[in-house]
PyMOL CGO cylinders between C-alpha atoms (Angstrom):
from pymol import cmd
from pymol.cgo import CYLINDER

trace = [
    CYLINDER, 130.71, 154.70, 19.62, 132.45, 157.60, 21.37, 0.3, 1, 1, 1, 1, 1, 1,
    CYLINDER, 132.45, 157.60, 21.37, 136.11, 158.06, 20.55, 0.3, 1, 1, 1, 1, 1, 1,
    CYLINDER, 136.11, 158.06, 20.55, 136.96, 159.40, 24.03, 0.3, 1, 1, 1, 1, 1, 1,
    CYLINDER, 136.96, 159.40, 24.03, 134.54, 157.23, 26.03, 0.3, 1, 1, 1, 1, 1, 1,
    CYLINDER, 134.54, 157.23, 26.03, 131.06, 157.89, 27.35, 0.3, 1, 1, 1, 1, 1, 1,
    CYLINDER, 131.06, 157.89, 27.35, 130.18, 161.54, 27.78, 0.3, 1, 1, 1, 1, 1, 1,
    CYLINDER, 130.18, 161.54, 27.78, 129.93, 163.10, 31.24, 0.3, 1, 1, 1, 1, 1, 1,
    CYLINDER, 129.93, 163.10, 31.24, 126.55, 163.12, 32.98, 0.3, 1, 1, 1, 1, 1, 1,
    CYLINDER, 126.55, 163.12, 32.98, 126.23, 166.89, 32.73, 0.3, 1, 1, 1, 1, 1, 1,
    CYLINDER, 126.23, 166.89, 32.73, 126.92, 166.80, 28.99, 0.3, 1, 1, 1, 1, 1, 1,
    CYLINDER, 126.92, 166.80, 28.99, 124.17, 164.25, 28.46, 0.3, 1, 1, 1, 1, 1, 1,
    CYLINDER, 124.17, 164.25, 28.46, 121.83, 166.23, 30.76, 0.3, 1, 1, 1, 1, 1, 1,
    CYLINDER, 121.83, 166.23, 30.76, 122.56, 169.40, 28.78, 0.3, 1, 1, 1, 1, 1, 1,
    CYLINDER, 122.56, 169.40, 28.78, 121.68, 167.67, 25.50, 0.3, 1, 1, 1, 1, 1, 1,
    CYLINDER, 121.68, 167.67, 25.50, 118.51, 166.07, 26.88, 0.3, 1, 1, 1, 1, 1, 1,
    CYLINDER, 118.51, 166.07, 26.88, 117.40, 169.38, 28.41, 0.3, 1, 1, 1, 1, 1, 1,
    CYLINDER, 117.40, 169.38, 28.41, 117.35, 170.91, 24.91, 0.3, 1, 1, 1, 1, 1, 1,
    CYLINDER, 117.35, 170.91, 24.91, 114.71, 168.42, 23.72, 0.3, 1, 1, 1, 1, 1, 1,
    CYLINDER, 114.71, 168.42, 23.72, 111.27, 169.98, 23.45, 0.3, 1, 1, 1, 1, 1, 1,
    CYLINDER, 111.27, 169.98, 23.45, 108.76, 167.61, 25.14, 0.3, 1, 1, 1, 1, 1, 1,
    CYLINDER, 108.76, 167.61, 25.14, 105.82, 167.97, 22.73, 0.3, 1, 1, 1, 1, 1, 1,
    CYLINDER, 105.82, 167.97, 22.73, 107.74, 167.33, 19.45, 0.3, 1, 1, 1, 1, 1, 1,
    CYLINDER, 107.74, 167.33, 19.45, 109.63, 164.49, 21.16, 0.3, 1, 1, 1, 1, 1, 1,
    CYLINDER, 109.63, 164.49, 21.16, 106.36, 162.94, 22.31, 0.3, 1, 1, 1, 1, 1, 1,
    CYLINDER, 106.36, 162.94, 22.31, 104.95, 163.19, 18.79, 0.3, 1, 1, 1, 1, 1, 1,
    CYLINDER, 104.95, 163.19, 18.79, 108.07, 161.54, 17.34, 0.3, 1, 1, 1, 1, 1, 1,
    CYLINDER, 108.07, 161.54, 17.34, 107.88, 158.67, 19.82, 0.3, 1, 1, 1, 1, 1, 1,
    CYLINDER, 107.88, 158.67, 19.82, 104.17, 158.14, 19.14, 0.3, 1, 1, 1, 1, 1, 1,
    CYLINDER, 104.17, 158.14, 19.14, 104.75, 158.19, 15.36, 0.3, 1, 1, 1, 1, 1, 1,
    CYLINDER, 104.75, 158.19, 15.36, 107.67, 155.78, 15.70, 0.3, 1, 1, 1, 1, 1, 1,
    CYLINDER, 107.67, 155.78, 15.70, 105.69, 153.39, 17.89, 0.3, 1, 1, 1, 1, 1, 1,
    CYLINDER, 105.69, 153.39, 17.89, 102.73, 153.57, 15.50, 0.3, 1, 1, 1, 1, 1, 1,
    CYLINDER, 102.73, 153.57, 15.50, 104.98, 152.68, 12.57, 0.3, 1, 1, 1, 1, 1, 1,
    CYLINDER, 104.98, 152.68, 12.57, 106.17, 149.48, 14.26, 0.3, 1, 1, 1, 1, 1, 1,
    CYLINDER, 106.17, 149.48, 14.26, 102.86, 148.47, 15.80, 0.3, 1, 1, 1, 1, 1, 1,
    CYLINDER, 102.86, 148.47, 15.80, 103.33, 144.86, 14.67, 0.3, 1, 1, 1, 1, 1, 1,
    CYLINDER, 103.33, 144.86, 14.67, 106.49, 144.51, 16.75, 0.3, 1, 1, 1, 1, 1, 1,
    CYLINDER, 106.49, 144.51, 16.75, 106.95, 144.51, 20.50, 0.3, 1, 1, 1, 1, 1, 1,
    CYLINDER, 106.95, 144.51, 20.50, 109.13, 147.30, 21.86, 0.3, 1, 1, 1, 1, 1, 1,
    CYLINDER, 109.13, 147.30, 21.86, 110.66, 146.45, 25.25, 0.3, 1, 1, 1, 1, 1, 1,
    CYLINDER, 110.66, 146.45, 25.25, 111.05, 149.71, 27.14, 0.3, 1, 1, 1, 1, 1, 1,
    CYLINDER, 111.05, 149.71, 27.14, 112.13, 148.05, 30.40, 0.3, 1, 1, 1, 1, 1, 1,
    CYLINDER, 112.13, 148.05, 30.40, 115.66, 146.64, 30.47, 0.3, 1, 1, 1, 1, 1, 1,
    CYLINDER, 115.66, 146.64, 30.47, 114.50, 143.76, 32.68, 0.3, 1, 1, 1, 1, 1, 1,
    CYLINDER, 114.50, 143.76, 32.68, 112.34, 142.52, 29.82, 0.3, 1, 1, 1, 1, 1, 1,
    CYLINDER, 112.34, 142.52, 29.82, 115.32, 142.62, 27.49, 0.3, 1, 1, 1, 1, 1, 1,
    CYLINDER, 115.32, 142.62, 27.49, 117.44, 140.60, 29.94, 0.3, 1, 1, 1, 1, 1, 1,
    CYLINDER, 117.44, 140.60, 29.94, 114.68, 138.04, 30.45, 0.3, 1, 1, 1, 1, 1, 1,
    CYLINDER, 114.68, 138.04, 30.45, 114.43, 138.57, 34.22, 0.3, 1, 1, 1, 1, 1, 1,
    CYLINDER, 114.43, 138.57, 34.22, 110.64, 138.60, 33.87, 0.3, 1, 1, 1, 1, 1, 1,
    CYLINDER, 110.64, 138.60, 33.87, 110.66, 134.85, 33.28, 0.3, 1, 1, 1, 1, 1, 1,
    CYLINDER, 110.66, 134.85, 33.28, 112.72, 134.06, 36.39, 0.3, 1, 1, 1, 1, 1, 1,
]
cmd.load_cgo(trace, "trace")
């Protein structure tokens, strides 16, 4: 995905800090509403199946 590897933590933090919370929240809510028939696993443990162990 990245030609030179994963970006440094501070680069990612700088990008994330530019995100406005309210519009981001609205986008996430709209996205989740559009896929309401599907399950969205937010927790990585659910994706790995550790819940069933």
